[in-house]
C-alpha positions, 0 to 999 in steps of 0.5 A: 127657231120652231114656229107654227105649221100652217101647211105643206109646201108645194114643189113642182116635179123635177123633170128628169135629165134637166139641165138647171143652167138653162132654167129661169128662176122658177124652174130653177129646181133641184138637180137629183145628181143625176139619177131619175125622178121617181121612186126607186125600189131596188138598193140596200138600206143603210143600217139603223145603228152604226156602231163600226166604221162603215164606207159605203159601196160607191157602186151601190144605192143605198136608202134612208129607210128610218133613223139611222144612228152613227153610234159613239166610237164609229165613223160612216163615210160616203164616196164621192158622187153618191146619191142617197135617197131617203123614204118619206117621213118623220123619221127617216134621217141621218143622226151623227152621235156625240162620239160618232162621226161622218166622212162625207166629201164630195168634189165639185165634180162629183157632190155627195146629195141626200134627196127623196126616193121619189123625187116626183111627189117630193116637197119640203119636209119630205125627210128628216134631214142631217143632224150632227151631236157634237160635245162642245160647249153651248150655253147653261144654267151655272147656278141651278138651284139643285145639282150640278150645272147641266153642260148638254142638250137633248136633240129636239128630234129624240131626246134620248140624244144629248151634245154639249159639253167643254170640248171646243175642238170636238171633231165629228167629221167632214161635210164637202159638196153636199146636196141637201134636198127636200129635208125638214121633216115635221112632228108638231109644231115644236118638234121639227127637222131643218136641213143641217143641224148642228148640235153642239157641233166642235170646231174640229170638224169640217163643213164646207161647200153645202147646198140646201134646197126646198126644205122644210123648217130652217135650212141650218140650224146652230144649237151651240157649239163652235163649228164654222161653216163655210160656202153655204147656199140655202134656197126656198127654206122653209123658215129662217135660212141661218137660224143660232141658238144656245150659245154658237161662238163659231162663223159662217162664211159666205153665205147665201139665202134665197126665196125664188118668186114663186115662194110661200112659206108655211111658217107664221115668222120666216126671216133671213138670220134669227140668232138667239143668245140661249135655246128660244130665249129661255135661259136669259142669266145662262153662261156661255150666250151665242158670240157668232160671226157672219162674214159675206152674207147676201140674202135676196127675196124674189118672192111675189107673195111671201113677206120677210118678217126680217132681212137680220134678227138678232135677239135675247142675249146673242151678240153677232158681228156681221160684216159684208152683209147685202140684202136685196131683192124685190119681194117684202122685208118688213124689217131690214136689221132688227135687235129688239124682242120681248125676251130680250134684246141683242147683246151689247157689242153686237155689230151689223154692216149691211148694203140695202139694195132690196126695193120692198123694205118697210123699216130699216131698223129700230131707233130703240135698239140696245145702245151698245150695238151698233147698225151700219146700213151703207153702201159699198158691200158685196155679199157672197160671191155667186161663183162659190156654187156653180158645183150645185147646177142651181144658177143664180 
């Protein structure tokens, strides 16, 4: 979720042609997909509005220069192996509107990369990232004082564009073997982009094999919806690694979040997992509160200077079932699992099964967790397999 923003995150310049496999953790910078560092000027912009099906030409260089809207009824198709470069700024992002689709099917040998147009000066928050708006359910007030229930939400970065509905099977397309680098541009303390924002995205959408690195705010945030996501690697993202809110009811499977030794955050309470049942805790009586699963998760902090407030925070009416979780690393973690919050605790039935291999945890969990919730801290959970991410170029 969005917190106060203090400074811009610094990030080392990419060395052209660097082999990531040979880097140490502190030099394990995002790969640029085989392009050279420095600003690129030749090529063409993706149209600001895509109203009919558009397939990008694999032989061209494309830019995101301002907001790209994929309108209802249109599909944007991006071929495997492409590197798309974004101009700097909050307004540079792709928004797939309700009823629109994006088909970006990379492969392990030819992933699709979204990155900065000038990697020599790029850092977290360089451009806005990728937003998908769908028609799946979100949490909402079923008994408003006036009028009918409103089963929609508005996009955080532009409230003119709505998401939500009644179609849990809604299909916004496919994202496979995608690298999102230097995302998360900021407009204000409460209006920020994530690397990948999923607004009421339905489970007809396929999202797997995703790498998000050096991003401002969260790596990924689910605002309601039912989409399932698998094989997700998040590295050095400024706020939360995995964020859930507004009635999310899907499964995140095989996810790995890491802070490197040099990582510092500009946020006041960065976490591994942050989960709310309703939007920002402002709808405790709303229906369709978050009820989701996380399977096979590793959270690792190596940061020598940045404490992690919670490895796993579930609150505000959210029900989470977390299995085979592993928390490790030498960095400071204030609390391993926290199910309490001033705006509402985790829902009854929440279950967290986690192995603690982190060496600097100040507190395991709260004695006053909800009576109907279970936190099991025990040996034997292996977390997420690291061999899922060889295609990213990042060495775990």
